[in-house]
C-alpha positions as CSV (number, residue, x, y, z in Angstrom):
1,M,-188.4,-34.5,-19.7
2,I,-185.9,-31.6,-20.3
3,K,-184.1,-32.6,-17.1
4,K,-183.8,-36.2,-18.3
5,L,-182.4,-35.1,-21.7
6,S,-179.9,-32.8,-19.9
7,N,-178.7,-35.6,-17.7
8,R,-178.4,-37.9,-20.7
9,Q,-176.4,-35.3,-22.6
10,F,-174.1,-34.8,-19.6
11,R,-173.4,-38.5,-19.3
12,S,-172.8,-38.7,-23.0
13,D,-170.3,-35.8,-22.9
14,L,-168.6,-37.4,-19.9
15,L,-168.3,-40.6,-21.7
16,E,-166.8,-38.9,-24.8
17,L,-164.3,-37.1,-22.5
18,F,-163.4,-40.3,-20.8
19,I,-162.8,-42.0,-24.3
20,I,-160.6,-39.1,-25.4
21,L,-158.6,-39.1,-22.2
22,S,-158.2,-42.9,-22.4
23,F,-157.0,-42.6,-26.0
24,I,-154.5,-39.9,-25.0
25,F,-153.3,-42.0,-22.1
26,M,-152.9,-45.0,-24.4
27,I,-150.7,-43.0,-26.8
28,F,-148.8,-41.6,-23.9
29,T,-148.0,-45.1,-22.5
30,I,-146.9,-46.3,-25.9
31,Y,-144.6,-43.5,-27.0
32,V,-143.2,-42.3,-23.7
33,P,-141.6,-45.6,-22.7
34,K,-140.1,-45.9,-26.3
35,A,-138.6,-42.4,-25.9
36,I,-137.2,-43.4,-22.5
37,W,-135.7,-46.6,-23.9
38,E,-134.0,-44.6,-26.7
39,E,-132.6,-42.2,-24.1
40,E,-131.3,-45.1,-22.0
41,A,-129.7,-46.6,-25.1
42,H,-128.1,-43.3,-26.0
43,A,-126.7,-42.9,-22.5
44,E,-125.2,-46.3,-22.6
45,E,-123.7,-45.7,-26.0
46,Q,-122.2,-42.4,-24.9
47,S,-120.8,-43.9,-21.7
48,R,-119.2,-46.8,-23.5
49,F,-117.7,-44.3,-26.0
50,Y,-116.2,-42.4,-23.1
51,I,-114.9,-45.7,-21.6
52,Q,-113.2,-46.6,-24.9
53,N,-111.7,-43.1,-25.1
54,V,-110.3,-43.3,-21.6
55,F,-108.8,-46.7,-22.3
56,D,-107.3,-45.4,-25.6
57,V,-105.8,-42.5,-23.7
58,E,-104.2,-44.9,-21.3
59,S,-102.9,-47.0,-24.2
60,F,-101.2,-44.0,-25.8
61,Y,-99.8,-42.9,-22.5
62,N,-98.3,-46.3,-22.1
63,T,-96.8,-46.1,-25.6
64,L,-95.1,-42.8,-24.6
65,T,-94.0,-43.6,-21.1
66,D,-94.1,-47.4,-20.8
67,S,-96.5,-47.1,-17.9
68,F,-100.2,-46.3,-17.1
69,N,-101.6,-43.6,-14.9
70,V,-104.7,-43.6,-12.7
71,D,-104.8,-39.8,-13.2
72,G,-106.8,-39.7,-16.4
73,L,-106.6,-35.9,-16.8
74,W,-102.7,-36.0,-16.6
75,A,-102.7,-38.8,-19.2
76,I,-105.0,-36.8,-21.5
77,N,-102.9,-33.6,-21.2
78,L,-99.7,-35.5,-21.9
79,I,-100.8,-37.3,-25.1
80,N,-102.5,-34.1,-26.4
81,A,-99.3,-32.1,-25.8
82,V,-97.3,-34.7,-27.7
83,R,-99.8,-34.6,-30.6
84,D,-99.6,-30.8,-30.6
85,S,-95.8,-30.9,-30.7
86,I,-95.8,-33.3,-33.6
87,M,-98.2,-31.0,-35.5
88,A,-95.7,-28.1,-34.9
89,D,-92.7,-30.2,-35.8
90,S,-93.0,-33.5,-37.7
91,T,-89.5,-34.5,-36.6
92,Y,-90.5,-34.4,-32.9
93,L,-90.0,-38.2,-32.5
94,D,-88.0,-40.7,-30.4
95,E,-86.8,-39.9,-26.9
96,R,-87.8,-36.4,-25.7
97,V,-88.2,-34.5,-22.5
98,L,-91.6,-32.7,-22.6
99,S,-92.3,-29.9,-20.2
100,L,-96.0,-30.1,-19.0
101,N,-97.5,-28.0,-16.2
102,G,-94.1,-27.2,-14.8
103,K,-92.9,-30.8,-14.9
104,D,-90.4,-32.5,-17.2
105,V,-91.6,-35.8,-18.5
106,A,-89.5,-38.3,-20.5
107,V,-91.4,-39.7,-23.4
108,N,-90.5,-42.0,-26.3
109,I,-92.5,-41.0,-29.4
110,P,-92.7,-43.7,-32.1
111,K,-93.0,-42.8,-35.8
112,G,-96.6,-42.7,-36.9
113,F,-97.9,-41.6,-33.5
114,D,-99.8,-38.7,-35.0
115,V,-101.5,-41.0,-37.6
116,D,-102.5,-43.5,-34.9
117,F,-103.8,-40.7,-32.7
118,D,-105.9,-39.1,-35.4
119,T,-107.5,-42.4,-36.5
120,T,-108.1,-43.6,-33.0
121,F,-109.6,-40.3,-31.8
122,G,-111.6,-39.6,-35.0
123,F,-114.8,-40.5,-36.8
124,F,-114.3,-42.3,-40.1
125,K,-116.2,-40.5,-42.9
126,I,-116.6,-40.5,-46.6
127,R,-117.1,-37.5,-48.8
128,R,-117.6,-36.9,-52.5
129,D,-115.2,-34.4,-54.0
130,T,-115.5,-32.7,-57.3
131,I,-112.0,-32.6,-58.9
132,T,-111.0,-30.6,-62.0
133,D,-108.4,-32.2,-64.2
134,T,-106.6,-29.8,-66.5
135,T,-104.7,-31.2,-69.5
136,H,-102.5,-29.1,-71.8
137,T,-101.5,-29.9,-75.3
138,I,-98.0,-28.8,-76.0
139,V,-95.4,-29.1,-78.8
140,I,-91.9,-30.2,-77.9
141,Y,-88.9,-31.1,-79.9
142,L,-87.9,-34.8,-79.6
143,E,-84.3,-35.3,-80.3
144,D,-84.7,-39.0,-80.9
145,L,-87.1,-38.3,-83.7
146,A,-85.4,-35.1,-84.8
147,R,-88.7,-33.4,-85.1
148,N,-91.5,-31.6,-83.2
149,D,-94.2,-33.7,-81.6
150,T,-97.5,-33.0,-79.8
151,I,-98.0,-34.5,-76.3
152,F,-100.5,-34.1,-73.5
153,V,-99.4,-33.2,-70.0
154,Q,-101.1,-32.6,-66.7
155,H,-101.3,-29.0,-65.4
156,K,-99.0,-29.8,-62.4
157,K,-96.2,-30.9,-64.8
158,L,-96.6,-28.0,-67.3
159,A,-94.0,-25.8,-65.6
160,E,-91.5,-28.6,-65.8
161,Y,-92.0,-29.0,-69.6
162,E,-92.0,-25.3,-70.1
163,A,-88.5,-25.1,-68.5
164,N,-87.3,-27.8,-70.9
165,P,-85.1,-26.2,-73.7
166,N,-86.9,-28.4,-76.2
167,F,-90.3,-26.9,-75.4
168,V,-91.8,-25.1,-78.4
169,E,-95.3,-23.9,-77.4
170,K,-98.6,-24.7,-75.7
171,I,-101.4,-25.0,-78.2
172,A,-104.5,-26.1,-76.2
173,T,-105.9,-26.5,-72.7
174,E,-108.8,-28.7,-71.7
175,S,-110.5,-29.0,-68.3
176,K,-112.8,-31.8,-67.1
177,E,-114.6,-32.4,-63.8
178,R,-114.9,-35.7,-62.2
179,S,-116.4,-37.0,-58.9
180,E,-114.3,-38.9,-56.5
181,L,-115.0,-40.6,-53.1
182,T,-112.5,-39.7,-50.4
183,N,-112.1,-41.5,-47.1
184,Y,-111.0,-39.3,-44.1
185,Y,-111.1,-39.1,-40.3
186,D,-112.9,-36.2,-38.6
187,S,-110.4,-36.1,-35.7
188,Y,-110.9,-34.6,-32.2
189,Q,-108.8,-34.4,-29.0
190,P,-109.9,-36.2,-25.9
191,D,-110.9,-33.9,-23.1
192,V,-111.7,-33.9,-19.4
193,S,-115.5,-34.4,-20.0
194,M,-114.7,-38.0,-21.2
195,L,-113.5,-38.9,-17.7
196,Y,-116.9,-38.6,-16.2
197,C,-120.0,-40.8,-16.6
198,P,-122.7,-38.7,-18.4
199,L,-125.3,-39.9,-15.9
200,T,-123.7,-39.9,-12.4
201,Q,-121.0,-37.4,-13.2
202,E,-118.6,-39.7,-11.3
203,R,-115.2,-40.5,-12.8
204,Y,-114.7,-43.7,-14.6
205,K,-112.6,-46.1,-12.5
206,I,-109.1,-46.6,-13.7
207,T,-107.2,-49.4,-12.1
208,I,-103.8,-50.8,-13.0
209,A,-102.9,-54.4,-12.7
210,D,-100.5,-55.5,-9.9
211,N,-97.8,-56.3,-12.4
212,K,-98.3,-52.9,-14.1
213,S,-98.8,-54.6,-17.4
214,S,-102.4,-53.7,-18.1
215,V,-105.2,-51.2,-17.2
216,R,-108.9,-51.5,-16.6
217,V,-111.4,-48.7,-17.2
218,A,-114.9,-49.3,-15.7
219,S,-118.2,-47.6,-15.3
220,P,-118.7,-46.0,-11.8
221,I,-122.4,-47.2,-11.7
222,T,-122.5,-50.1,-9.1
223,E,-126.3,-50.1,-8.4
224,L,-129.4,-49.5,-10.5
225,Y,-129.5,-45.8,-11.5
226,K,-133.0,-44.3,-11.8
227,E,-134.5,-40.9,-12.7
228,S,-138.2,-40.1,-12.5
229,R,-140.0,-39.4,-15.8
230,Y,-143.5,-38.0,-16.1
231,L,-144.4,-39.2,-12.5
232,I,-145.3,-42.8,-13.5
233,F,-142.2,-43.7,-15.6
234,S,-138.5,-44.1,-14.8
235,F,-135.3,-43.8,-16.7
236,K,-133.1,-46.7,-15.7
237,A,-129.4,-47.5,-16.2
238,Y,-127.3,-50.4,-15.1
239,N,-123.5,-50.6,-15.1
240,H,-122.3,-49.7,-18.6
241,G,-119.4,-52.1,-18.5
242,Y,-115.6,-52.0,-18.6
243,I,-112.5,-52.5,-20.8
244,N,-109.9,-54.7,-19.2
245,D,-106.5,-55.1,-21.0
246,G,-108.3,-54.3,-24.3
247,L,-111.2,-56.7,-23.8
248,R,-114.6,-55.0,-23.7
249,S,-117.3,-56.4,-21.5
250,W,-120.1,-55.6,-24.0
251,D,-118.6,-57.5,-27.0
């Protein structure tokens, strides 16, 4: 009798263990694929972001030199060097000869190049700033009225009024805080890492049209890319697309 109870208890424990393991496996098969899909989507988004950056680099290079260059690293270094030169000297415009890595390169820098650069290679953001407005109450002699009058002026203009020979005195100051939304770009400089696919670590393919009038930047993935995940799952990626003469394959 004791042996039968023991066997029954063993089978019951075994069944409970099987149910628990089945439940864990079910959760595993639901959430792991979802995590892999998110990873695949992130890789695709990052790769397309890099493709866009490489194409933009080529576009800026074309603006400066009236040509494209299959050497993406050289193109990156050139446009970054021009941007640095403009930051150092805002009048660094028009036709120039730039010395880069021991080579002299003729460039033609248009007005507004720096603004276009910062907005293209930058993330649009919005912040809320707290601004303090200070207003002064002053007394000034008005010749038209032939008498003193009281007026309100902003703090940034106070020195101008104080220098006026008709200024009499400052009698009060009031400060108020206000909130203001400000749009800005969090800019960055393109770098060599953007030339490589984040999955295969192969360079993006830069090809120039036969008539030299356009450029194409494409993913190096030509066949299905796979990585094993947790023995029974796989991370998969197909070609992430291309940009040809400004037209994106994923739009």
